[in-house]
N, C-alpha and C positions, 0 to 999 in steps of 0.2 A: 554534525549532532548539537543540539541548541541544549542548555543543562535541563530545560522542563521536559525533555523528550520521553528519559527511563519512567517521569511519572502521570504520560499520558494515557496510557493503558487503562487506567480506572475509569479514564471515560464510556468506554466502550461497556464494562460493569455498570455502569449506572444508567447508562441509555436501556440496555438489553433488560436487566433486570426491573429498575426503578417505570421502566417506561409500562412495564405493565398495570403498576396502578396509577402512575401521572403517564398518562399518551402524550403531554407537550414536552414530553423530552426527547420523544419522537423528532421535533424540530431541529433540534440540534445537529442532524446530519443535513438539510438545510445550507446552514451555516459550513461546515465542512464541503462541502461538494461548491458553495460560493468561494470559497477561501484556493479552494483548490484550481477551481478554471480561473481565479485572477493571476495565482504564481504563475502557473504549467507555460503560459505562453513566453516568460521571461526566464524561468529558469528551470524547467521539465520537471521531470518526478520529484523536483526538492521537499515537495508536500510531504511526500511519503516516506521518506528518512529523516525526514524532523520534527511533523507537525502530527503526520497521522495518528490518530487513536489506535488503531487495530495494528499496524506494523509497531508501535508502541508493545501493543499486547504480544507480538510472536515476537519481540526481540528481547523482551525481558522478563515474559513469562510462561510462554508456551516453550522457551528455551530450554524450561527448566525438563520438560517430559520427552521434549524431542529428540528422535532416533537420528535427527542431523544425516538423512539418508540424500541423495545424489536428487537435485530437483529433474522431475522426467522432461526430454528439449519438447514434447508436445505439449507442457503447458506454456511455454514459451509459443507457440504457435496461433499465428491471428487465425487460422482456420477453426481454433478452441478462443481467442480473446472476442473475437466479433461475435459468433451467437452466442457466446455470455454475456457479454454489454447488451445484446438485443433484448434478449430473452428477460435479464432483471430487469432493464430500466423499461421494457413493454409492460413485463407484470404489474412492475410499481403504478405505470399509468395507467393502465386499465382498472386495478384497485382504485384507484383515487378520483378516476371520472369516474368508474361505478357508484362513489358515493357522495357524487356532487349533489346537491338538492336535498341533501336527506338530512333526516337530525341529528344535533351534535358533531356536525360533519368537523368540526374543527379535531375535537380529539379522535374521529373515526380515524382524519388524515394523518393525527397526531400514532396515531398505535399501529397505520400500514406501516410507516416507517421504524418505529417500534419493531417490526415485525421484518425487514429487509435487514435492519441492524441483527437479529439473533439468528435469523438465517446464514445470514453472509459470516458472523462471527464463527457458529457451530462446525461449518463448510471449513473456516483459518485454522481452528483451533485441531481438526479431523488431520487436514491434510499437514498442519505444523507438526501435529504430533507424530505421524507415520515420517515424513518427509525433513526436508528443513521448516522453522520455525516460516520461512518467506514463502513455503510453496504457492499461497494462495495469492502473493503479491504479484507473481508471476503473468497471474491473470485476470488479476481484478480489473471491471472495470473502469474504476477512478484511474488504475493506475494506465491500463491503456488509454484510457482518453487523454490523459498528461502525457502520456509519449506520444499522440500522435498530433497534441498542443504545439509542444514544447521539446519533443526528444532532443534536440541538436542545438539545442540553447544549454549554456551554464556547464559544458561539456569538462569532461576529467580530459587533462594533458599530463602527457606523459615524456618526459626527456630520456629519451632513448639511448644517450652518450652515458649519463648516470646509472640507468637499470642495468641488475646485473642478476636477471632473471631469476628471483631466490621466489618468486611466486607466494608472499607474502601474503601480497594485495590479493592475491586468487581466494586464499585461504579465508581471509576477516570477510568479505566480500557478504553480505548476508542475503545478495539474489543469485550468490554463486556466478560470477561475470567472471569472464577471463582479464583480466585489466590488465594483466602484466602484458598482452599484447598488441595493447596502444590503438584498440581497433575502436569507431564509434560506436558508444556503446547509452543506447537509446533507453534504455531502462537499467540505469545507473540511478543510483535516489538521493545522491546529493548527503551521504550520511560521515564522510571523510575520514571514515576507520582505515580504509586501504593509504590515504595518504599518512595516517598515525602510525602505521604499522612499517610503511618504507625506511628502509635504514638508509637508504640514500638519497631524500628528499628528493623524490624524481618525479614526486604525482604533484598535481595541483590542478586548479580550476582555473 
């Protein structure tokens, strides 16, 4: 986790609320998309755990109202993740195409992006408050894309001879992954909390 990570959540609120009056703020999402697609082939879902504004919102804001229940296994299934990806990306593309050639196209596309931010943030807050703060992140379209592009990159390693199976790493993991098993973890968001929590220094990237 970077030092700026806890403060990035404010950007979601700026885009979601300020974008209603200043649609150009919606283009911030394109910057986010570009950054994660550039990073993910080399570091997998590192962006999710370090630079994602919505991830920061979940970890440091939504966590305060979350019931912290178990994330349903269905949320991790590609039977859900792929349709959600197709639905959201398809809808956004359709809406952008529909305004091409019209007046004030810059603001209209910006508002489409702002609307996408508002809708997905609302879903993230609802799911995060009832389940775990990062419930949305288990099937977030951008998280799924990062997993497919670089899920095996910058992998978390566990030194089995040092591990005492205390499972502190599992308990601290915001994605509720079974870190102690040491199996491939393509949805690891590289936040490093498990490394800090390990009493035996058995974990590293």
